C-alpha positions in Angstrom: 7.8 -46.0 -107.6 4.4 -44.7 -106.5 2.9 -41.5 -107.8 3.4 -40.0 -104.3 7.2 -40.5 -104.6 7.5 -38.7 -107.9 8.2 -35.3 -106.4 9.2 -32.4 -108.6 12.2 -30.3 -107.7 9.9 -27.6 -106.2 8.9 -29.8 -103.3 5.3 -30.2 -104.5 3.7 -33.3 -106.0 3.1 -33.6 -109.7 0.1 -31.9 -111.3 -3.1 -33.9 -111.3 -6.7 -33.2 -112.4 -9.8 -33.9 -110.3 -11.6 -37.2 -110.6 -14.9 -35.7 -109.5 -16.4 -32.2 -109.4 -19.7 -30.4 -109.1 -21.7 -27.5 -107.7 -23.4 -27.5 -104.3 -26.4 -25.1 -103.9 -26.4 -23.6 -100.4 -29.1 -21.0 -100.6 -29.5 -17.3 -101.3 -28.5 -18.0 -104.9 -25.1 -19.3 -104.0 -23.7 -22.5 -105.7 -20.3 -23.7 -104.5 -17.8 -25.3 -106.9 -16.1 -28.4 -105.4 -13.7 -31.0 -106.6 -12.0 -34.2 -105.5 -8.6 -35.4 -106.6 -6.1 -38.1 -105.6 -7.2 -41.4 -104.0 -11.0 -41.9 -103.8 -10.6 -44.3 -100.9 -7.8 -42.3 -99.3 -7.6 -40.2 -96.1 -9.7 -37.1 -96.5 -8.1 -33.6 -96.5 -9.9 -30.3 -97.1 -8.1 -27.3 -98.6 -9.4 -24.0 -97.5 -8.4 -21.0 -99.5 -7.6 -17.5 -98.3 -8.8 -14.1 -99.0 -11.7 -14.1 -98.1 -12.7 -14.5 -101.7 -9.4 -15.5 -103.3 -10.6 -18.9 -104.6 -8.5 -22.1 -105.0 -6.2 -23.1 -107.9 -4.8 -26.2 -109.5 -1.5 -25.8 -107.7 -3.3 -26.3 -104.3 -3.8 -30.0 -105.1 0.0 -30.5 -105.2 0.6 -30.2 -101.5 -0.9 -33.7 -101.0 0.3 -37.1 -102.1 -2.4 -38.2 -104.5 -1.6 -41.8 -103.9 -2.7 -41.4 -100.3 -5.0 -38.4 -99.9 -8.6 -37.9 -100.9 -8.1 -34.2 -101.7 -11.2 -32.0 -101.4 -11.1 -28.4 -102.7 -13.9 -25.9 -102.9 -14.4 -22.2 -103.6 -16.2 -20.3 -100.9 -19.3 -18.2 -101.5 -18.6 -15.7 -104.2 -15.1 -16.9 -104.8 -13.3 -18.5 -107.7 -15.6 -20.8 -109.7 -18.5 -20.5 -107.3 -21.6 -18.6 -108.5 -22.4 -15.8 -108.5 -18.9 -14.5 -108.5 -18.2 -11.7 -106.0 -21.6 -11.9 -104.3 -21.7 -10.7 -100.7 -25.3 -11.5 -100.3 -25.6 -13.8 -97.2 -21.9 -14.2 -97.2 -20.5 -14.5 -93.7 -18.3 -16.7 -91.6 -21.1 -18.7 -89.8 -22.6 -19.4 -93.3 -19.2 -20.6 -94.6 -19.0 -23.0 -91.6 -22.4 -24.4 -92.6 -21.3 -24.7 -96.2 -18.2 -26.8 -95.2 -20.4 -29.1 -93.1 -22.9 -29.4 -95.9 -20.1 -30.3 -98.3 -18.8 -33.0 -95.9 -22.2 -34.5 -95.7 -22.6 -34.3 -99.5 -19.3 -36.2 -100.0 -20.0 -38.8 -97.2 -16.8 -38.0 -95.3 -16.7 -38.8 -91.6 -13.6 -36.8 -90.7 -11.1 -34.8 -92.6 -7.8 -33.0 -92.1 -8.1 -29.2 -92.5 -5.4 -27.4 -94.4 -5.6 -23.6 -94.6 -3.5 -20.5 -94.6 -4.2 -16.8 -93.8 -8.0 -16.5 -94.0 -8.1 -20.2 -94.7 -6.4 -20.8 -91.3 -9.1 -18.5 -89.7 -11.9 -20.5 -91.3 -10.2 -23.8 -90.4 -10.2 -22.8 -86.7 -13.8 -21.6 -86.8 -15.1 -24.8 -88.5 -13.0 -27.0 -86.1 -14.5 -25.3 -83.1 -18.0 -25.7 -84.4 -17.5 -29.4 -85.5 -14.5 -30.8 -83.6 -15.7 -34.4 -84.0 -15.4 -34.0 -87.7 -11.8 -33.0 -87.7 -8.8 -35.3 -87.7 -6.2 -32.5 -87.4 -5.1 -29.2 -88.7 -2.3 -27.9 -90.9 -2.2 -24.1 -90.6 0.1 -21.4 -92.1 0.2 -17.7 -92.1 -2.1 -17.6 -89.1 -4.7 -14.9 -89.0 -6.9 -14.8 -85.9 -9.0 -11.9 -87.2 -8.6 -9.7 -84.1 -9.0 -5.9 -84.3 -5.2 -5.4 -83.8 -4.6 -7.7 -86.8 -6.9 -5.7 -89.0 -5.3 -2.5 -87.7 -1.9 -3.9 -88.7 -3.2 -4.5 -92.3 -4.7 -1.1 -92.7 -2.2 1.0 -90.7 0.7 -1.0 -89.2 2.1 -2.2 -92.6 3.0 1.4 -93.2 6.0 0.8 -91.0 7.4 -1.7 -93.4 5.8 -0.7 -96.7 5.3 3.1 -96.4 5.3 3.5 -100.2 2.7 0.8 -100.9 0.6 2.0 -98.0 0.7 5.6 -99.3 -0.5 4.5 -102.7 -3.3 2.4 -101.1 -4.6 5.4 -99.1 -4.1 7.9 -101.9 -6.9 6.1 -103.8 -9.3 7.5 -101.2 -10.1 11.1 -100.3 -8.5 12.2 -97.1 -11.9 12.5 -95.4 -12.4 8.7 -95.8 -9.0 7.4 -94.9 -9.9 6.7 -91.2 -12.1 3.8 -92.4 -10.3 2.3 -95.5 -12.3 -0.9 -95.4 -15.6 0.9 -95.5 -14.4 3.4 -98.1 -13.1 0.8 -100.4 -16.2 -1.4 -100.0 -18.5 1.5 -101.0 -16.4 1.9 -104.2 -16.3 -1.9 -104.9 -20.1 -2.0 -104.7 -20.5 0.9 -107.1 -22.0 -0.3 -110.4 -19.7 2.0 -112.4 -16.7 -0.2 -113.6 -14.5 2.8 -113.8 -14.8 3.1 -110.0 -15.0 -0.5 -108.8 -12.2 -1.9 -111.1 -9.8 0.9 -110.1 -10.6 0.2 -106.4 -10.0 -3.5 -106.8 -6.7 -2.9 -108.5 -5.6 -0.6 -105.7 -6.7 -3.0 -103.0 -5.1 -6.1 -104.4 -1.9 -4.3 -105.5 -1.4 -3.2 -101.9 -2.0 -6.7 -100.5 0.1 -8.5 -103.1 3.0 -6.0 -102.8 3.2 -6.8 -99.1 2.7 -10.6 -99.4 6.2 -11.8 -100.5 9.6 -11.5 -98.9 11.1 -10.3 -102.2 9.3 -8.1 -104.7 7.0 -10.1 -107.1 6.0 -7.5 -109.8 4.4 -10.2 -111.9 1.8 -10.9 -109.2 0.9 -7.3 -108.9 0.6 -6.7 -112.6 -1.5 -9.8 -113.0 -4.1 -8.3 -110.7 -4.1 -5.0 -112.5 -5.0 -6.8 -115.7 -7.8 -8.9 -114.2 -11.2 -7.3 -114.0 -12.5 -10.4 -112.3 -10.4 -9.6 -109.3 -13.2 -7.2 -108.4 -15.0 -10.1 -106.8 -12.1 -11.0 -104.5 -11.5 -7.4 -103.4 -15.2 -6.9 -102.8 -15.5 -10.0 -100.6 -12.4 -9.1 -98.6 -13.5 -5.5 -98.0 -17.0 -6.9 -97.0 -15.5 -9.2 -94.4 -13.0 -6.7 -93.1 -15.6 -4.0 -92.8 -17.7 -6.4 -90.7 -14.9 -7.6 -88.4 -14.8 -10.9 -90.3 -18.1 -11.9 -88.7 -16.3 -13.5 -85.8 -17.6 -13.8 -82.2 -16.8 -10.7 -80.1 -14.5 -12.8 -77.8 -12.5 -13.9 -80.8 -11.2 -17.3 -82.0 -8.9 -17.9 -79.0 -11.9 -17.9 -76.7 -13.2 -21.1 -78.3 -9.8 -22.8 -78.5 -10.7 -25.2 -75.6 -13.0 -27.0 -77.9 -10.1 -28.2 -80.1 -7.1 -28.3 -77.9 -7.3 -32.1 -78.0 -6.7 -32.1 -81.7 -3.2 -32.2 -83.1 -2.1 -29.2 -85.2 1.0 -28.3 -87.3 1.4 -24.6 -87.5 3.8 -23.3 -90.2 4.7 -19.6 -89.9 7.1 -17.6 -92.0 9.3 -15.3 -90.0 8.9 -12.4 -92.4 5.2 -12.7 -93.1 4.2 -9.1 -93.2 0.4 -9.7 -93.8 0.0 -12.0 -90.9 2.9 -11.4 -88.5 4.3 -14.4 -86.5 2.9 -13.1 -83.2 -0.5 -14.5 -83.9 0.8 -18.0 -84.7 3.0 -17.9 -81.6 0.1 -17.0 -79.4 -2.1 -19.7 -80.9 0.6 -22.3 -80.3 1.1 -21.1 -76.7 -2.5 -21.8 -75.9 -2.7 -25.2 -77.8 -0.8 -28.0 -76.1 -1.3 -30.4 -79.0 0.0 -27.9 -81.6 3.5 -27.7 -82.9 4.8 -24.4 -84.3 7.6 -24.2 -86.9 8.8 -20.7 -87.8 10.4 -20.7 -91.3 13.3 -18.2 -91.9 13.6 -16.4 -95.2 10.0 -16.5 -96.3 7.0 -14.2 -96.5 3.2 -14.7 -96.5 2.8 -16.8 -99.6 2.4 -20.6 -99.3 4.5 -21.2 -102.4 7.6 -19.6 -101.0 10.3 -22.3 -100.9 10.7 -22.8 -97.2 7.0 -22.6 -96.5 5.9 -25.0 -99.2 8.5 -27.6 -98.1 7.4 -27.4 -94.5 3.7 -27.7 -95.5 4.3 -30.8 -97.5 6.1 -32.4 -94.6 3.4 -31.3 -92.1 0.7 -33.0 -94.2 2.7 -36.1 -94.5 3.0 -36.3 -90.7 -0.8 -36.8 -90.5 -0.8 -39.9 -92.7 -2.5 -42.9 -91.2 -0.7 -46.3 -91.6 -3.5 -48.1 -93.3 -1.7 -47.9 -96.7 
């Protein structure tokens, strides 16, 4: 039995460590953490984490059969193990696209499969449109197209489903600043006083995490409230949201013609409250080579049972036959 057949009961592959890792300097003081796991001669796949600013974790290697895939994971500017943590200096979507291409060149990869959810799906689409000849396909979940209406949903629309969590989120701000929560939170997250920026980070991430799962996951919310390092994630998210995610004015769908020849598997949870299914549906409608699967009984998180099983199957469908 190969390593790839030794599935655990949770649908994911067994835990593995990286066989290679390092830091890639990309300018403006940023140095990106990257790692490779699985099969060094295998088919390349790039995992793109969400947030922006969330960073990647060890569990993310487990979506891929290590006997087949050359698994590449990196932390975006200011995120996770990249340095300096939480930096928003020269931190924008066009620069992240350049970083991904620099990493591909550094590792000597001709083409890779892109795997990303939420903000990771956004960045996957942006990179693919910039470098379609370097992409073998895409696996996307929790689709977020970064449009104004999607940001408005996060800051206002979620109150229709989570009025209590939304009220706590806004109550952290004076009433005079609640019309621009991204800007108001960003100003606090950039304040040197830890009493201010740590409290703002806790409020921001508690709101996001509370709304992210189909069923309440109190342990996820309390984990953020204990982690002062989460200031970096909240700061980067607020920075991107306050700047419209640094996306082109016409939006991601306007550049979709550059990648419609590429195959894509789109996995969307029916009850994803952070990134509602409408965006995934519209993306698939405009992409003939994309296949959309809507998963019942799941929320925004990739590790919810129905979503993780569908993601593992979606990745497997891209396997070449050379092995």
